[in-house]
All heavy atoms as an XYZ file, in Angstrom:
894
protein
N     255.249     65.228    100.333
C     256.432     65.028     99.540
C     257.458     65.928    100.041
O     257.248     67.136    100.245
C     256.031     65.231     98.072
C     257.224     65.669     97.261
S     256.829     65.889     95.535
C     256.321     67.578     95.506
N     258.704     65.377    100.188
C     259.851     66.285    100.545
C     260.597     66.508     99.187
O     260.768     65.736     98.331
C     260.817     65.438    101.520
C     262.022     66.378    101.753
C     260.040     65.189    102.838
N     260.883     67.886     99.055
C     261.616     68.312     97.818
C     262.551     69.393     98.215
O     262.290     70.172     99.306
C     260.633     68.701     96.786
C     259.686     69.875     97.099
C     259.064     70.430     95.869
N     258.127     71.411     96.258
C     258.373     72.744     96.365
N     259.706     73.047     96.417
N     257.433     73.530     96.676
N     263.497     69.747     97.309
C     264.371     70.871     97.525
C     263.537     72.162     97.369
O     262.651     72.266     96.597
C     265.396     70.871     96.371
C     266.550     71.796     96.569
C     267.642     71.104     97.211
C     268.997     71.852     97.059
N     269.945     71.312     97.994
N     263.811     73.098     98.231
C     263.086     74.389     98.260
C     263.599     75.209     96.974
O     264.600     75.116     96.476
C     263.532     75.267     99.490
N     262.507     75.928     96.488
C     262.667     76.761     95.317
C     262.434     78.253     95.755
O     261.674     78.476     96.716
C     261.726     76.385     94.206
C     261.890     74.975     93.786
C     260.945     74.603     92.571
N     259.611     74.640     92.942
C     258.851     73.506     93.032
N     259.288     72.388     92.788
N     257.582     73.623     93.328
N     262.928     79.133     95.025
C     262.840     80.647     95.277
C     261.358     80.992     95.452
O     261.033     81.787     96.298
C     263.552     81.391     94.218
C     263.768     82.859     94.586
C     264.565     83.477     93.501
C     264.690     85.051     93.732
N     265.502     85.692     92.726
N     260.502     80.398     94.567
C     259.082     80.771     94.612
C     258.349     80.289     95.906
O     257.239     80.631     96.213
C     258.311     80.254     93.404
C     258.375     78.763     93.105
C     259.572     78.412     92.198
O     260.483     79.232     92.038
O     259.479     77.397     91.594
N     258.964     79.462     96.729
C     258.477     79.019     98.036
C     258.757     80.020     99.106
O     258.180     79.850    100.197
C     259.192     77.727     98.420
C     259.034     76.477     97.443
O     257.864     76.468     96.835
O     259.894     75.664     97.355
N     259.492     81.063     98.879
C     259.938     81.970     99.954
C     258.829     82.591    100.765
O     258.985     82.654    102.019
C     260.845     83.067     99.338
O     261.927     82.531     98.707
N     257.734     83.039    100.132
C     256.688     83.662    100.913
C     256.042     82.614    101.815
O     255.742     82.926    102.962
C     255.646     84.286     99.958
C     254.581     85.024    100.733
C     253.672     85.795     99.817
C     252.665     86.626    100.617
N     251.814     87.404     99.757
N     255.759     81.439    101.314
C     255.168     80.402    102.101
C     256.077     79.949    103.283
O     255.534     79.693    104.436
C     254.725     79.130    101.289
C     253.595     79.561    100.331
O     252.806     80.445    100.509
O     253.596     78.808     99.298
N     257.350     79.884    103.011
C     258.297     79.541    104.019
C     258.264     80.586    105.110
O     258.276     80.301    106.347
C     259.649     79.267    103.469
C     259.760     78.115    102.616
C     260.739     79.254    104.623
C     260.971     77.873    101.822
N     258.320     81.824    104.719
C     258.295     82.956    105.651
C     257.093     82.934    106.560
O     257.201     83.086    107.731
C     258.395     84.330    104.921
O     258.277     85.391    105.744
N     255.965     82.629    105.997
C     254.722     82.557    106.711
C     254.747     81.386    107.685
O     254.430     81.551    108.921
C     253.573     82.395    105.797
C     252.197     82.403    106.469
C     251.938     83.661    107.259
C     251.041     82.237    105.400
N     255.301     80.272    107.263
C     255.457     79.111    108.152
C     256.304     79.382    109.297
O     255.973     79.087    110.460
C     255.901     77.893    107.381
C     256.198     76.661    108.099
C     254.906     76.016    108.616
C     256.869     75.670    107.195
N     257.495     79.985    109.056
C     258.405     80.315    110.183
C     257.777     81.354    111.219
O     257.941     81.167    112.429
C     259.659     80.876    109.640
C     260.617     81.439    110.693
C     260.423     79.782    108.791
N     257.079     82.377    110.685
C     256.409     83.231    111.538
C     255.327     82.584    112.403
O     255.260     82.818    113.659
C     255.815     84.418    110.754
C     256.937     85.321    110.209
C     254.851     85.285    111.622
C     256.507     86.359    109.249
N     254.539     81.736    111.765
C     253.532     80.958    112.652
C     254.208     80.053    113.589
O     253.756     79.968    114.755
C     252.625     80.093    111.677
C     251.702     81.044    110.948
C     250.973     80.425    109.764
C     250.497     78.999    109.834
N     249.711     78.586    108.636
N     255.372     79.510    113.366
C     256.153     78.753    114.212
C     256.603     79.540    115.376
O     256.533     79.137    116.547
N     257.154     80.692    115.177
C     257.602     81.588    116.216
C     256.440     81.982    117.088
O     256.561     81.987    118.361
C     258.238     82.868    115.584
C     259.698     82.737    115.376
C     260.348     81.847    114.493
C     260.729     83.512    116.014
N     261.685     82.044    114.554
C     261.961     82.997    115.546
C     260.764     84.509    117.008
C     263.206     83.617    115.922
C     261.931     84.983    117.376
C     263.173     84.543    116.934
N     255.282     82.399    116.439
C     254.181     82.946    117.219
C     253.586     81.791    118.104
O     253.089     81.996    119.158
C     253.091     83.361    116.276
C     253.463     84.669    115.498
C     252.523     85.134    114.514
O     251.807     84.328    113.875
N     252.486     86.402    114.221
N     253.720     80.529    117.601
C     253.240     79.365    118.433
C     254.219     79.024    119.532
O     253.849     78.829    120.709
C     253.057     78.222    117.534
O     252.732     76.957    118.245
N     255.496     78.942    119.239
C     256.508     78.485    120.136
C     256.849     79.457    121.181
O     257.222     79.067    122.409
C     257.733     77.964    119.285
N     256.859     80.786    120.771
C     257.412     81.732    121.705
C     256.340     82.689    122.366
O     256.653     83.592    123.119
C     258.510     82.648    121.024
C     259.563     81.867    120.533
C     259.933     81.821    119.153
C     260.412     81.152    121.416
C     261.006     80.971    118.706
C     261.454     80.398    120.972
C     261.733     80.285    119.618
O     262.911     79.603    119.176
N     255.042     82.338    122.190
C     253.998     83.092    122.787
C     254.204     83.058    124.335
O     254.357     82.019    124.936
C     252.676     82.505    122.429
C     251.518     83.354    122.976
C     250.175     82.963    122.268
C     249.080     83.830    122.746
N     249.135     85.218    122.533
N     254.149     84.134    124.935
C     254.370     84.336    126.399
C     255.829     84.383    126.782
O     256.159     84.682    127.958
N     256.691     84.165    125.840
C     258.130     84.162    126.133
C     258.745     85.468    125.472
O     259.770     85.933    126.049
C     258.959     82.958    125.599
C     258.485     81.606    126.263
C     259.130     80.431    125.520
C     258.831     81.611    127.674
N     258.319     85.793    124.323
C     258.729     87.043    123.654
C     257.530     87.968    123.558
O     256.413     87.510    123.503
C     259.232     86.626    122.199
C     260.520     85.794    122.290
C     259.491     87.953    121.380
C     260.985     85.314    120.984
N     257.875     89.208    123.555
C     256.832     90.246    123.546
C     255.808     90.088    122.392
O     256.225     89.835    121.263
C     257.564     91.610    123.325
C     256.537     92.749    123.270
O     255.765     92.925    124.274
O     256.500     93.488    122.290
N     254.486     89.978    122.760
C     253.447     89.783    121.666
C     253.524     90.789    120.599
O     253.240     90.360    119.418
C     252.062     89.875    122.372
C     251.757     88.598    123.235
O     252.468     87.578    123.021
O     250.803     88.657    123.959
N     253.852     91.993    120.960
C     253.946     93.091    119.875
C     254.921     92.691    118.824
O     254.787     92.881    117.580
C     254.262     94.388    120.491
C     254.105     95.520    119.528
O     253.146     95.582    118.699
N     255.180     96.365    119.550
N     256.141     92.160    119.270
C     257.132     91.714    118.296
C     256.633     90.527    117.470
O     256.725     90.534    116.223
C     258.399     91.230    119.043
C     259.433     90.673    118.162
C     260.304     91.473    117.525
C     259.520     89.301    118.033
C     261.291     90.886    116.615
C     260.545     88.714    117.236
C     261.353     89.583    116.482
N     256.085     89.556    118.105
C     255.490     88.333    117.424
C     254.467     88.685    116.473
O     254.442     88.189    115.307
C     255.026     87.323    118.355
C     256.081     86.677    119.246
C     255.442     85.725    120.304
C     257.013     85.860    118.399
N     253.531     89.579    116.841
C     252.449     89.877    115.970
C     252.810     90.813    114.814
O     252.023     91.030    113.886
C     251.306     90.605    116.749
C     250.761     89.599    117.803
O     250.690     88.465    117.563
N     250.260     90.127    118.884
N     253.943     91.424    114.888
C     254.417     92.323    113.797
C     255.538     91.840    112.919
O     256.209     92.601    112.275
C     254.684     93.713    114.312
C     253.505     94.409    114.870
O     252.574     94.701    114.095
N     253.406     94.680    116.149
N     255.790     90.518    113.013
C     256.828     89.914    112.170
C     256.410     90.066    110.708
O     255.232     89.869    110.459
C     257.031     88.465    112.558
C     257.691     88.300    113.994
S     257.830     86.596    114.484
C     259.372     86.132    113.511
N     257.359     90.431    109.841
C     256.990     90.721    108.425
C     257.149     89.539    107.543
O     258.351     89.081    107.334
C     257.874     91.980    108.000
O     257.816     92.082    106.637
N     256.093     89.103    106.906
C     256.125     88.066    105.907
C     257.042     88.582    104.707
O     257.846     87.792    104.223
C     254.776     87.660    105.455
C     254.830     86.695    104.266
C     253.970     87.057    106.494
N     256.920     89.793    104.394
C     257.631     90.333    103.192
C     259.119     90.342    103.503
O     259.918     89.987    102.588
C     257.131     91.747    102.825
C     257.536     92.157    101.539
C     257.149     91.297    100.333
O     256.027     90.678    100.371
O     257.925     91.051     99.444
N     259.547     90.723    104.648
C     261.033     90.779    104.957
C     261.555     89.324    104.977
O     262.622     89.100    104.472
C     261.261     91.507    106.285
C     261.042     93.021    106.150
C     262.712     91.287    106.807
C     261.087     93.838    107.391
N     260.754     88.475    105.663
C     261.159     87.034    105.626
C     261.161     86.470    104.293
O     262.106     85.725    103.919
N     260.269     86.769    103.465
C     260.256     86.396    101.966
C     261.567     86.830    101.320
O     262.231     85.925    100.635
C     259.038     86.933    101.249
C     259.077     86.566     99.794
C     257.837     87.330     99.073
C     257.790     87.142     97.608
N     258.699     88.003     96.888
N     261.961     88.025    101.467
C     263.206     88.524    100.821
C     264.401     87.745    101.398
O     265.346     87.414    100.648
C     263.336     90.051    101.050
C     262.363     90.846    100.410
C     262.319     92.238    100.687
O     263.243     92.750    101.521
O     261.376     93.053    100.297
N     264.492     87.518    102.649
C     265.630     86.741    103.281
C     265.563     85.318    102.678
O     266.658     84.861    102.322
C     265.468     86.749    104.765
C     265.798     88.062    105.389
O     266.549     88.922    104.789
N     265.300     88.379    106.534
N     264.456     84.672    102.696
C     264.427     83.278    102.172
C     264.760     83.282    100.767
O     265.446     82.252    100.254
C     263.171     82.628    102.526
C     263.030     82.163    103.941
C     262.329     82.747    104.961
C     263.733     81.135    104.524
N     262.609     82.065    106.067
C     263.467     81.107    105.879
C     264.657     80.114    104.010
C     264.038     80.073    106.722
C     265.213     79.192    104.843
C     264.891     79.193    106.146
N     264.424     84.172     99.913
C     264.761     84.192     98.513
C     266.236     84.124     98.313
O     266.870     83.453     97.516
C     264.142     85.342     97.793
C     262.644     85.345     97.451
C     262.154     86.580     96.805
O     262.831     87.624     96.781
O     261.001     86.545     96.399
N     266.861     85.096     99.164
C     268.377     85.142     99.121
C     269.042     83.837     99.509
O     269.957     83.268     98.851
C     268.860     86.301     99.989
C     270.258     86.502    100.039
C     270.638     87.604    101.018
N     270.066     87.627    102.413
C     270.284     86.784    103.337
N     271.241     85.846    103.165
N     269.625     86.794    104.521
N     268.532     83.286    100.681
C     269.168     82.030    101.167
C     268.894     80.878    100.190
O     269.870     80.156     99.952
C     268.551     81.717    102.594
C     268.954     80.339    103.061
C     269.012     82.795    103.552
N     267.713     80.757     99.661
C     267.408     79.622     98.766
C     268.234     79.765     97.481
O     268.794     78.814     96.953
C     265.874     79.614     98.435
C     265.165     79.083     99.709
C     265.637     78.721     97.276
C     263.699     79.288     99.584
N     268.401     80.976     97.010
C     269.274     81.271     95.725
C     270.682     80.856     95.976
O     271.362     80.518     94.999
C     269.087     82.707     95.399
O     267.805     82.958     94.931
N     271.208     80.912     97.171
C     272.593     80.630     97.418
C     272.841     79.226     98.047
O     274.035     78.923     98.336
C     273.165     81.764     98.374
O     272.587     81.617     99.652
N     271.768     78.425     98.166
C     272.031     77.154     98.751
C     272.966     76.260     97.837
O     273.027     76.428     96.653
C     270.743     76.388     99.056
C     269.917     75.956     97.857
C     268.663     75.240     98.169
O     268.685     74.376     99.150
N     267.533     75.640     97.660
N     273.736     75.410     98.581
C     274.749     74.614     97.909
C     274.859     73.306     98.672
O     274.101     73.064     99.581
C     276.031     75.331     97.592
C     276.677     75.821     99.005
O     276.656     75.008     99.857
N     276.975     77.046     99.018
N     275.821     72.408     98.336
C     276.064     71.218     99.085
C     276.282     71.379    100.546
O     276.178     70.475    101.287
C     277.164     70.374     98.362
C     278.518     71.072     98.410
C     279.456     70.380     97.468
O     279.093     69.880     96.447
O     280.691     70.403     97.866
N     276.834     72.548    100.929
C     277.050     72.904    102.369
C     275.906     73.554    103.023
O     276.000     73.808    104.241
C     278.269     73.708    102.464
C     279.503     72.971    102.054
O     279.659     71.807    102.208
O     280.512     73.704    101.621
N     274.846     73.935    102.283
C     273.688     74.607    102.940
C     272.488     74.189    102.061
O     272.203     74.619    100.925
C     273.944     76.133    102.766
C     272.836     76.982    103.443
O     272.105     76.352    104.292
O     272.647     78.114    103.137
N     271.718     73.271    102.646
C     270.572     72.651    101.931
C     269.251     73.042    102.536
O     269.103     73.105    103.754
C     270.644     71.159    102.038
C     272.042     70.672    101.401
O     272.007     70.427    100.108
N     272.964     70.480    102.182
N     268.271     73.326    101.727
C     266.880     73.683    102.274
C     265.910     72.808    101.520
O     265.840     72.808    100.329
C     266.610     75.114    101.996
C     267.661     76.038    102.613
C     265.177     75.510    102.511
C     267.642     77.439    102.083
N     265.157     72.036    102.318
C     264.113     71.161    101.736
C     262.707     71.522    102.477
O     262.726     72.080    103.551
C     264.396     69.708    102.046
C     265.453     69.130    101.156
C     266.810     69.390    101.446
C     265.082     68.386    100.015
C     267.847     68.768    100.613
C     266.106     67.912     99.196
C     267.486     68.151     99.517
N     261.695     71.323    101.607
C     260.320     71.552    102.233
C     259.528     70.329    102.206
O     259.820     69.394    101.403
C     259.576     72.623    101.452
C     260.230     74.066    101.579
C     259.373     72.360    100.012
N     258.573     70.162    103.080
C     257.587     69.128    102.978
C     256.303     69.798    102.397
O     255.823     70.781    102.980
C     257.311     68.570    104.390
C     256.212     67.472    104.290
C     256.499     66.144    103.898
C     254.868     67.715    104.560
C     255.573     65.235    103.789
C     253.890     66.812    104.445
C     254.284     65.527    104.141
O     253.242     64.550    103.994
N     255.730     69.238    101.378
C     254.660     69.798    100.673
C     253.535     68.757    100.529
O     253.784     67.615    100.235
C     255.090     70.328     99.254
C     253.993     70.966     98.439
C     254.555     71.415     97.079
O     255.105     70.521     96.350
O     254.408     72.540     96.773
N     252.256     69.208    100.724
C     251.069     68.416    100.542
C     250.094     69.245     99.910
O     249.840     70.318    100.385
C     250.597     67.841    101.891
C     250.653     66.381    102.036
C     250.092     65.974    103.397
O     248.981     66.396    103.853
O     250.825     65.222    104.067
N     249.460     68.720     98.699
C     248.388     69.523     98.081
C     248.825     70.945     97.770
O     248.136     71.890     97.984
C     247.125     69.449     98.830
C     246.586     68.044     99.147
O     246.626     67.243     98.220
N     246.129     67.855    100.283
N     250.039     71.070     97.260
C     250.646     72.351     96.912
C     250.753     73.298     98.033
O     250.785     74.557     97.861
C     249.929     73.022     95.717
C     249.997     72.124     94.472
O     251.108     71.679     94.175
N     248.841     71.997     93.803
N     250.865     72.858     99.342
C     250.911     73.709    100.427
C     252.199     73.286    101.222
O     252.312     72.102    101.554
C     249.731     73.654    101.310
C     249.776     74.549    102.543
C     248.363     74.612    103.146
C     248.344     75.388    104.423
N     248.538     76.761    104.417
N     253.023     74.189    101.562
C     254.235     73.927    102.388
C     253.905     73.785    103.823
O     253.378     74.752    104.368
C     255.334     74.954    102.142
C     255.819     74.855    100.631
C     256.533     74.799    103.087
C     256.744     75.810    100.222
N     254.187     72.607    104.429
C     253.797     72.276    105.765
C     254.926     72.156    106.654
O     254.833     71.994    107.879
C     252.878     71.032    105.797
C     251.663     71.116    104.946
C     250.926     69.783    104.992
C     250.643     72.203    105.475
N     256.213     72.126    106.105
C     257.366     71.985    106.917
C     258.581     72.483    106.079
O     258.585     72.455    104.887
N     259.635     72.758    106.804
C     260.965     73.183    106.183
C     262.096     72.746    107.092
O     262.004     72.658    108.301
C     260.991     74.679    106.000
C     262.377     75.059    105.386
C     260.758     75.488    107.299
C     262.512     76.524    105.021
N     263.195     72.310    106.431
C     264.361     72.039    107.108
C     265.526     72.688    106.399
O     265.542     72.717    105.128
C     264.607     70.481    107.314
C     265.824     70.200    108.210
C     264.831     69.794    105.906
C     265.955     68.775    108.618
N     266.473     73.190    107.086
C     267.700     73.717    106.503
C     268.863     73.094    107.307
O     268.872     73.197    108.507
C     267.848     75.207    106.642
C     269.004     75.913    105.985
C     269.069     77.423    106.184
N     270.262     77.921    105.575
C     270.654     79.147    105.758
N     269.950     80.027    106.425
N     271.799     79.592    105.276
N     269.836     72.520    106.576
C     270.957     71.768    107.203
C     272.158     72.021    106.411
O     272.098     72.428    105.259
C     270.675     70.339    107.419
C     270.345     69.639    106.165
C     271.426     68.989    105.504
C     269.124     69.560    105.550
C     271.229     68.270    104.344
C     268.962     68.828    104.388
C     270.005     68.268    103.754
N     273.270     71.816    107.056
C     274.497     71.935    106.308
C     275.730     71.906    107.297
O     275.612     71.328    108.402
N     276.860     72.480    106.888
C     277.944     72.475    107.756
C     277.696     73.272    108.974
O     276.882     74.219    108.999
C     279.250     72.997    107.026
C     279.044     74.420    106.574
C     279.663     72.126    105.854
C     280.299     75.109    106.040
N     278.319     72.876    110.138
C     278.080     73.632    111.431
C     278.442     75.189    111.246
O     279.367     75.465    110.531
C     278.943     72.935    112.369
C     279.179     71.581    111.789
C     279.221     71.736    110.304
N     277.681     75.918    111.955
C     277.993     77.409    111.919
C     279.295     77.625    112.642
O     280.068     78.496    112.250
C     276.839     78.191    112.595
C     275.649     78.200    111.647
C     274.484     78.944    112.303
O     274.622     79.682    113.301
O     273.386     78.961    111.691
N     279.565     76.774    113.614
C     280.882     76.953    114.418
C     281.874     76.036    113.726
O     281.989     74.900    113.958
C     280.657     76.520    115.879
C     281.962     76.524    116.623
O     283.000     76.972    116.178
O     281.974     76.112    117.856
N     282.572     76.635    112.767
C     283.481     75.797    111.887
C     284.677     75.448    112.711
O     285.447     74.492    112.233
C     283.828     76.649    110.683
C     282.698     76.917    109.732
C     283.080     77.884    108.649
C     282.002     78.205    107.676
N     280.705     78.585    108.266
N     284.958     75.975    113.792
C     286.097     75.560    114.654
C     285.865     74.272    115.414
O     286.714     73.572    115.748
C     286.502     76.691    115.665
C     286.768     77.959    114.988
C     287.915     77.933    114.091
O     289.012     77.278    114.493
O     287.868     78.477    113.054
N     284.515     73.953    115.649
C     284.132     72.773    116.351
C     284.200     71.586    115.374
O     283.395     71.332    114.501
C     282.745     72.898    116.894
C     282.300     71.648    117.808
O     282.979     70.600    117.806
N     281.312     71.829    118.496
N     285.206     70.665    115.597
C     285.411     69.553    114.658
C     284.669     68.356    115.154
O     284.755     67.210    114.538
C     286.923     69.211    114.517
C     287.837     70.413    114.092
C     287.367     70.800    112.672
C     288.244     71.950    112.259
N     287.849     72.673    111.116
N     283.849     68.375    116.128
C     283.088     67.303    116.703
C     282.041     66.794    115.743
O     281.720     65.612    115.744
C     282.545     67.688    118.097
C     281.937     66.559    118.806
C     281.445     66.957    120.210
C     280.846     65.902    120.935
N     280.343     66.249    122.268
N     281.421     67.853    115.031
C     280.277     67.527    114.181
C     280.609     67.919    112.747
O     281.295     68.905    112.556
C     279.013     68.126    114.622
C     278.647     67.860    115.961
C     278.839     68.718    117.098
C     278.111     66.616    116.378
C     278.528     68.446    118.327
C     277.749     66.272    117.670
C     278.020     67.207    118.667
O     277.745     66.946    120.026
N     280.072     67.141    111.693
C     280.273     67.585    110.324
C     279.132     68.190    109.716
O     279.128     68.595    108.525
C     280.908     66.466    109.545
C     279.983     65.237    109.481
O     278.871     65.268    109.960
N     280.476     64.234    108.828
N     277.972     68.163    110.413
C     276.718     68.802    109.878
C     275.808     69.235    111.068
O     275.965     68.705    112.200
C     275.954     67.772    108.933
N     274.949     70.115    110.801
C     273.942     70.474    111.810
C     272.559     70.970    111.130
O     272.631     71.376    109.925
C     274.501     71.534    112.732
C     274.439     72.944    112.292
C     274.965     73.998    113.265
O     275.480     73.621    114.436
O     274.939     75.192    112.968
N     271.600     70.832    111.938
C     270.280     71.340    111.441
C     270.235     72.818    111.889
O     270.328     73.073    113.071
C     269.098     70.655    111.964
C     269.114     69.142    111.460
C     267.772     71.299    111.713
C     268.140     68.139    112.020
N     269.986     73.788    110.997
C     269.933     75.206    111.306
C     268.491     75.563    111.538
O     268.182     76.537    112.317
C     270.507     76.032    110.102
C     271.918     75.600    109.755
N     272.929     75.922    110.647
C     272.466     75.025    108.765
C     274.098     75.504    110.045
N     273.881     74.970    108.940
N     267.567     74.993    110.740
C     266.138     75.410    110.769
C     265.266     74.081    110.596
O     265.625     73.252    109.819
C     265.765     76.358    109.666
C     264.289     76.594    109.492
C     266.429     77.725    109.844
N     264.255     74.002    111.479
C     263.278     72.902    111.358
C     261.934     73.471    111.859
O     261.817     73.657    113.073
C     263.669     71.628    112.033
C     262.683     70.529    111.999
C     262.476     70.056    110.615
C     263.209     69.324    112.836
N     261.032     73.707    110.958
C     259.722     74.243    111.298
C     258.676     73.280    110.673
O     258.787     72.865    109.553
C     259.443     75.634    110.801
C     260.208     76.658    111.648
C     261.481     77.093    111.232
C     259.680     77.154    112.791
C     262.114     78.078    111.963
C     260.395     78.062    113.585
C     261.556     78.534    113.148
O     262.318     79.505    113.891
N     257.501     73.099    111.401
C     256.348     72.362    110.919
C     255.160     73.289    111.171
O     255.124     73.897    112.275
C     256.257     70.970    111.657
C     254.999     70.280    111.283
C     257.417     70.177    111.219
N     254.141     73.223    110.341
C     252.928     73.875    110.580
C     252.531     73.524    112.005
O     252.353     72.408    112.388
C     251.866     73.451    109.596
C     250.581     74.112    109.722
C     250.549     75.527    109.209
O     251.283     75.844    108.248
O     249.826     76.261    109.898
N     252.265     74.624    112.904
C     252.007     74.385    114.280
C     250.881     73.433    114.559
O     250.974     72.563    115.466
C     251.695     75.784    114.846
C     252.571     76.700    113.961
C     252.390     76.063    112.550
N     249.775     73.469    113.798
C     248.671     72.591    114.104
C     248.801     71.240    113.527
O     247.977     70.388    113.762
C     247.375     73.231    113.628
C     247.367     73.395    112.083
O     248.329     73.374    111.478
N     246.203     73.670    111.570
N     250.029     70.927    112.930
C     250.264     69.526    112.349
C     251.445     68.899    113.111
O     251.955     67.936    112.583
C     250.487     69.660    110.841
C     249.280     70.131    110.049
C     249.697     70.320    108.581
C     248.158     69.228    110.188
N     251.830     69.476    114.254
C     253.024     68.867    114.900
C     252.616     67.436    115.401
O     251.466     67.164    115.626
C     253.374     69.719    116.107
C     254.092     70.962    115.825
C     254.431     71.795    117.053
C     255.078     73.073    116.694
N     255.320     73.896    117.873
N     253.585     66.706    115.532
C     253.538     65.245    116.056
C     252.746     64.303    114.980
O     252.063     63.383    115.392
C     252.784     65.221    117.392
C     253.468     66.056    118.386
C     254.125     65.195    119.496
N     254.709     66.035    120.473
C     256.087     66.092    120.691
N     256.869     65.462    119.904
N     256.602     66.821    121.572
N     252.845     64.708    113.678
C     252.231     63.881    112.745
C     253.235     63.320    111.706
O     252.818     62.809    110.643
C     251.106     64.638    112.019
C     249.993     65.025    112.924
C     248.773     65.686    112.160
O     248.649     65.449    111.033
N     248.045     66.367    112.898
N     254.602     63.445    112.040
C     255.575     62.820    111.202
C     256.243     63.728    110.211
O     257.145     63.244    109.503
N     255.747     64.918    110.048
C     256.316     65.843    108.962
C     257.797     66.139    109.370
O     258.619     65.988    108.427
C     255.513     67.038    108.874
C     254.148     66.767    108.323
C     256.243     68.135    108.007
C     253.121     67.932    108.420
N     258.095     66.468    110.579
C     259.496     66.732    110.985
C     260.384     65.511    110.772
O     261.523     65.699    110.305
N     259.877     64.317    111.162
C     260.629     63.152    110.917
C     260.909     62.925    109.362
O     262.009     62.519    109.023
C     259.876     61.929    111.412
O     259.738     62.072    112.874
N     260.011     63.130    108.568
C     260.186     63.032    107.096
C     261.257     64.035    106.650
O     262.060     63.599    105.830
C     258.860     63.235    106.364
C     257.914     62.035    106.576
C     256.592     62.270    105.858
C     255.625     61.188    106.164
N     254.229     61.486    105.810
N     261.128     65.247    107.077
C     262.192     66.190    106.728
C     263.548     65.744    107.214
O     264.538     65.919    106.514
C     261.842     67.558    107.245
C     260.695     68.265    106.458
C     260.122     69.472    107.356
C     261.119     68.786    105.167
N     263.655     65.311    108.495
C     264.867     64.893    109.039
C     265.494     63.774    108.270
O     266.710     63.655    108.026
C     264.692     64.549    110.517
C     265.944     64.312    111.241
C     266.709     65.354    111.650
C     266.463     62.997    111.477
C     267.901     65.070    112.408
C     267.608     62.838    112.186
C     268.366     63.859    112.580
N     264.655     62.800    107.929
C     265.199     61.599    107.121
C     265.705     61.986    105.808
O     266.670     61.561    105.287
C     264.023     60.549    107.010
O     263.664     60.175    108.372
C     264.531     59.332    106.339
């Protein structure tokens, strides 16, 4: 099920993003950096971002059996000077071992 992110999702979102980085950037970014990413710091950042979301900054999660398996954050483009686009995806992460199973597509839709 896709639903709007809530502040209490912050720790699970942080963990999902870290797992995404560790999967996607292994061998590209220093392993020490990847292995020491802080769930707690990420949790605090996501709490702040989720609390401030509005019609220009939206965060949704994909949840199954009370477990967050994907996240999307979208809104107005970060480059406000570029008038070519009126929206952009800022974040899209799916549980690494569940890629290519339609979760990202559900979030995108």
